[in-house]
N, C-alpha and C positions, 0 to 999 in steps of 0.2 A: 407718809401721806403722799398721795398722788404718785405712787410708785407702781411699776409693772415689771414683770419678769422679761428678760431679754430672750433672744432666740435660743442661745445655748442652754439657758435654764429650762426652757420648755422642752428642748430636744433631749436633755438629760432626764427629765421627768418621764417623757414618753418612752425612752429607751429602757427605763427601769421597770416598766409595766409588763414585761414579757410573761411573767407567771400569773399576773393578776387580771389581765384584760379579758381572757375567755370566761373565767368565773363571774366577772362583773357583767359581761354581756349576757351570760346565761341567767344571772339574777334578775336583770331587767326583763328578759324574755319570760321568765317565770311570772313576774308581776303582770306582764301583758296577758298571759294565759289566765291568771287569777281574775283579772278585770274583764275577761271574756272578749278580748280584742283579737283573738285568733279564730278564724273561721274553720281552718283545717280541711278545706275541701278543694280549694283552687289556689294554685301558686304560679308565679312567673319568675323567670330567670333572665337577667341581662347583665351586660358588662359595660363599663365606662373606661375608656383609655385616657389615662392622665399622665402628664410628664412628672418626672421625679428629679431629685438633685443629682442628675447624672448627665454627662455630655455625650450627645450622639456622635460627636466628632471622634471620640475615642472608642468607637464601636467597629467591629469587623471580625471576620474569621481569622484564625491564627496566621494564615498566609498573607492576608491583607495587612495585619498588624506588623508582620515582619517587613513587608514592603514599605510601610510607613516609616519604620525605623531606619531602613536603608536610605530612604529619601532624606530623612533628617540628617543622617550621617554624611550624605553627599553634600547637603547644603552647608553643613559645618565645614567640610573640606574646602568648599569654594570660598566661604567667608574667611577662613584662616589664610588661604593663599592670597586673597585680596588684601588681607590685613598685613601680611608680610611684605607684599609688593609695595604697599602704600605707606608703610610705617615711617618712612623717611620724609614723606611729604608733610605739609602743614597739618594742623590739628584736625583736619576733616578728610573723610573718604567719601567722595561723591556727595558732599553736602551733609554727611552723617558724621557726628563726632566719633572718634576712635573709642572713647569710653562706652558709648552706646553699642558700638559693634562688639566689644568684648562682653558686654552684658547679654547681647543677643546670642553669642556663641555659648556662653555658660547656660543660658536658658534652654537652648537646643540640646546641649549635652545632658541636662537633667531629663528632658523629655525622652531622649534615646535610652538613657539608663532606666527610666521608669518603665518603658515598654519591655526592655530586655529582662528586667527583674520580674515583671508581671508574667511574662511568657514562661519563665523558668519555674514559677511557683504555682501556676494554674494549669488545669487540663482543659482540653477542648470540650465545649458543650455539644452533646449529641442529642438530636431529636428522636422522636419515636420511630421515624422512618429510617434511622441509621445515618442520616446526613448531618454534617456539622452545622451548628447554629452560630449566629453572630455572638461573640463575647463582648463585654464592655469593661474597660480598665477601671473606670471610676465607680461602677456598680455592676458587678457581673450577674446579679440576680435580676436586674432590669432587662428590658428588651426593646428593640427598635420597632415601633408600630406606625402603621399608616392610618391617618385619620382624615376627616373632612377638612381639617385645618392644617394639614401637612404632616410631615414625619416628626414623631416625638420619641424620646427615649424615656421609658417609664414603666408603668404597671397597668395591667388590665383589671380594674376593680370590679369584682363580681358581687352580685346581691341576689338572694332568693327571697321573694316577698310574698306574704300571705295576702289574699285579695280583700279580706273583710275591712281592715283598716290600714293596709299597706305597712304592716309590721315586717321588719327584716328578720327572717329566721336564721339566716347565715350570711356573713359577708367575708370576703377573702380577696386579697390583692395577689394576683398571679403574674409571674414574669413570662407570660406567653400571650402574644398578640392575637392570633386567630382563636376563635371560640370553639373550634372543632374538637378539642379535648378538654374543655373547661367545665363541662357539665358534671362528670363523675366526682371530682373533688368537692364541688359545691353541694351536690346531693349528699355525699358522705358527711360533710361538715354539718349540714342541716340535721341529718339523722342523729349525729352526736349531740348537738345542742338540744334537740327535742327529747332525746333519751335522758339527758341530764335533768330535765324538769318533769320526768315521770311518764313520758310517752313511750309507746311500744316500739320495738325495733322495726316492725313492718308498718310504721305510721303512714308512709307514702303509698301503700298498696291501694290501687284503684283511685288515687287522688289525681285531679287534673293538674297538669303542668304545661305551661306554654313558654316558648322561647322563639326568637326570630330565626331567620334562615341561616345566619352564620353558625348556628348550633346544629344544623342538619348534617350530621356525619355518622359514620358507622360506630365509632366509640361511644358517642353520646346516645345514639338510638339503642345500642346494646345495653347501656347502663339502665335506660328506662325500661327495657324489656326484662332485665334481671330483677329490677326492683318492683316489677309489675305496676309501673306508673302509667296512668292514662295520659300520655304525652301528645302534644300537638305542636310539631316543629316542621314548618314548611321548607321546601327547597327554594332555590332562588328564582325559579320560573313559575311559582304558583300564581302570581298575578296575571301572567300571560295566558293562563288557562281559565281564568275567571271571566265569565261573560259580562260581569258587571263593569269590567274595565275596557271592554271592546270598543265602546263609543266615547271614551274619555277624550278630552281636548288634547290635540297634539299627538294622539296615538295613531300610528300607521302600521298595520301588519307587515312584517318583513319576511322574506324567504330565508329560512335558516336551515341548518343541518338537522337531520332527523335525530330525535332523542330516544332514550331507552323506552319511553312510553309509546313510541310509534311501532314497536315490534311486539307482535302478539305471541304469547307463550302457548305452546301445545303441550299440555301437561302429560297427556297419554304417551307421547313419543319423546318427551323431554327435549323439545326443539323450539326454536323461535322462528317466526315467519316474518320476513321483512315486508315493507310497504309494497314491494313489487311481487309478492307472493312466493319468493324463494325461501328456502329453509336454511337456518343456521344450526348445525349439529354440535353436539357436545365436543369441545376441544380437548379437555382434560377431565379426569375423574374428579369429582368434588373432593377438595382437600382442606384440612384445617390449617389456617394461617392466622397467626396472632390471635388465637382464640375464636376465630370466625370461620365459617364455611365459605370457601371461594368456589364459585361456579363460573365456567368460561365456555363460550360458544363461538363458532366461526363459520363463515359461508364458504361455498365452493368458489374457487377462483374463476372458473368458466362462467358461473352465473353473474359475476360482477363485471367481467371484461367488457361486455357490450350493453350493459344495463343503462337505460336512459336516466335513471335516478342516481347514478353513482356519484355525481357532483354533490348531491345533498346527503348521501349516505356515508361515503368514505371520508375519513378524516383528512387525508392528504391526497394531493393530485396523483402521486406515483404509487399510492396504496393499491394492492391487488385484491384484497378481500376485507370483509367487515368482521370485526371482533366485538363480542359483547361479553362483559363479565360483571358480576355483582357478588356481594356478600349476603349470605342467607342466615336465618336463625336456625334453631335446632329442627324446626319442622320443614326446613327447605325453602321457606318463603323469603322473597327479596325484602330485606328490612326497609330499605329506602323506598322501594316502590309501594310497600304496604302503608308507610307513613304518608306518601303522596296521595294515595287513594283516600286515606283518612282525612287529610286536609281538604281535599276537593269535595268531600261529602257535604251535605247540607248542615250537618251538625258541626263539622270542622269549620265551615265558613262562618258559623254563628259564634263558636267559642274563641277561635284564634284572635279576632280583633279586640277582644276584651283585655288582651295582654297589655296594650299600650296604657290604658287607664290604671293599671295595677303597678307596674314597675317604673314607667317613665317619670311620674311625679316624684318618686323617691330620689332619683338622681338630680332632678331639678331642685328639690329641696336642699340636698347636700351641696351641690355645686353652686347654686345661685343664692339661696337664702343663707346657707351656712358658710358660703364663700370658700368652699374646699375644692379648688380647681387645680391644685398641684401638690404633690408630695414634696416636703422639704427635708426628708431624711433619706438615708441610703441603706440598702440591704432589705431583703424580703421581710425579715422579722420585725424591724422597726417600722417599715412602711405598712405592714399588715396591722400593727398596733394602732397606727394613726388612722387607718381606714375603719377598724373596728370601733375606735372611739367615736367617730362621726356616725357610724351605724347605730351605736348605742344611744347617742344624743338624739338621733332621729326617733328611736323607739321611745325614749323618755318623753319626747314631745307628744307622741301618740297617747301615752298614758295621761299626760296633763290635759290633753284636749278631749279624749274620749273615755278615759277611765276615771277611777276614784269617784264614782257616782254614789 
């Protein structure tokens, strides 16, 4: 009577659901479909960065972790030397009991051994660009992320939401802070979930999908193109181009560098024309890079040398010419520029703002109403189970409120 499970019991229960959580989530999703809670025409994706049971102080590249180990060892050496020099004095060393000093030395020894053992048993984390990512000794699946509330060590909790009743069709906790590569795994996960309840493999063909500007990247746009999704994903300058924001309070137009949109493309000659009327010719032949077509163009050095617009055009003061490059789809169109034009269209301006009312209330419900604002487990598998449990509870609530009629 009046008993409740402690943290370890709950953690053990969550950890044991590795093989059950996906089938359970899909069973609830099937009920949502049977209760006609899925519209199946308009979806929104977003992510929520939440801390986990991991210390950001134990995060860094291998070289940084080795330096930390060296600093700890140096501190141990200083403490031992002081200990030897003062061990004949009275029971204190600079006001600190010798027993406490010995405990401090032992604690530092354990920290140094912990780092050394971890470095020996683990490999470097390499990103898609080939550069080393930060590892974390307490939870290497987690990542250090920058949020509006400061830096946290945790996971980027993703959700793909149907617009009709805000039902989550897929949720996944990813150990990757930036969203520039997070759309493909979320779309693939949603396809698997919907296929398990009887939907076709091309379920998302011609369906509307919205995401904020953090998802505007070549990998994400390529995925939408491959799946033939009608996506609306703005770049981070889309509000600056919107005339509706030109007169907003506090807004002052500022002189900035020219952007890609300021250069006009001459399709007949395969050249770009700069704001001063000079031409940028093809620098290299179009080549396939990471599954995408890379196109690059460059101006003549003589055209840029005395140009009055060079301060707004060239990226650096000592630059001699202007380079333009972009990734194209199979037809040769600039994928990013095509999406920008789509967002700037009248239809795009009408569709994109609807994203907020679809996906944001989902995170508000989970984080505020369900009080899920931190993962208390370690490892992607366990954290993902915890996130899916809350996504499933959210969907069950939708069934209770709008289904079972």
